[in-house]
C-alpha positions, -999 to 999 in steps of 0.1 A, spaced: 713 468 -765 699 453 -796 666 464 -810 643 438 -826 634 442 -863 609 428 -887 620 393 -896 633 384 -862 618 355 -844 599 369 -815 616 360 -782 595 337 -760 581 349 -727 561 335 -699 544 361 -676 516 362 -652 485 380 -665 458 400 -649 438 368 -641 468 354 -622 474 328 -649 507 322 -668 506 334 -704 533 328 -730 541 335 -766 538 298 -773 501 299 -762 494 318 -794 519 310 -820 502 288 -847 469 301 -836 467 339 -836 484 371 -847 499 387 -816 500 424 -808 525 428 -779 526 463 -767 548 476 -738 537 506 -718 553 524 -688 527 522 -660 491 513 -652 466 540 -648 487 569 -661 472 592 -687 490 579 -718 489 543 -708 452 546 -700 444 562 -734 464 535 -752 446 507 -733 412 522 -738 418 526 -775 430 490 -779 398 479 -760 377 501 -784 390 481 -814 387 447 -796 360 434 -819 381 443 -849 412 426 -835 390 395 -827 377 395 -863 413 396 -874 421 365 -852 445 387 -832 453 388 -794 463 420 -779 487 417 -749 499 447 -729 530 444 -708 543 466 -681 564 462 -649 533 465 -628 521 434 -609 490 412 -617 470 429 -589 476 463 -603 467 451 -638 434 437 -625 426 470 -608 435 490 -639 413 467 -661 383 469 -637 386 507 -633 385 513 -671 366 483 -683 396 471 -704 393 439 -724 430 435 -734 451 410 -715 477 426 -693 509 408 -684 532 415 -654 569 418 -663 578 429 -627 615 420 -632 617 437 -665 633 408 -682 609 405 -711 612 443 -716 650 440 -719 648 411 -742 625 431 -765 647 462 -763 621 484 -747 640 491 -714 660 521 -725 674 554 -710 648 581 -712 652 618 -706 625 640 -691 631 675 -679 668 671 -684 669 641 -660 680 607 -675 667 574 -662 659 540 -673 623 531 -682 600 515 -707 599 530 -741 563 527 -754 566 500 -781 546 476 -800 554 443 -818 532 427 -843 540 390 -844 525 366 -870 512 331 -865 546 317 -872 562 337 -843 580 361 -865 579 398 -859 563 416 -888 566 451 -873 587 465 -844 575 499 -834 596 517 -809 589 549 -792 552 552 -803 526 578 -792 497 564 -772 468 584 -789 457 569 -821 483 540 -818 457 513 -815 440 523 -848 474 523 -866 482 489 -853 448 476 -863 455 488 -899 488 470 -899 472 438 -886 445 440 -913 471 446 -939 489 413 -928 457 392 -934 
């Protein structure tokens, strides 16, 4: 498995979003900075914390002309329910087959309580308006992450 690094061209994707519309990287390249964050599962404690924090900073991301896209293997219906339950404003994308996660190198072996299994490693990619990855952050912690990402976005301006 190859991990992406700053300077790589961001791999394209096309996934269904929480509004049941297709969303792709090319929708934003040339227009906005993109925060593409991968998380393990809708409505779990860490993932909820992270999504709520990104929502908290939505206005600042908007001011920085940045779109925030969350990706998990959950389907569009699950994403819509997750957004409604917590009042989330970020766009959530359904990578149900896990292909985009594999392309971005976030589908990795994880160990919990001595048991190894494959899963999404919480990761975030900051992609500039040219479609180039400026920051590739693997294995991040949910709490406080959105604020750290916002600071990186603002530094890119």
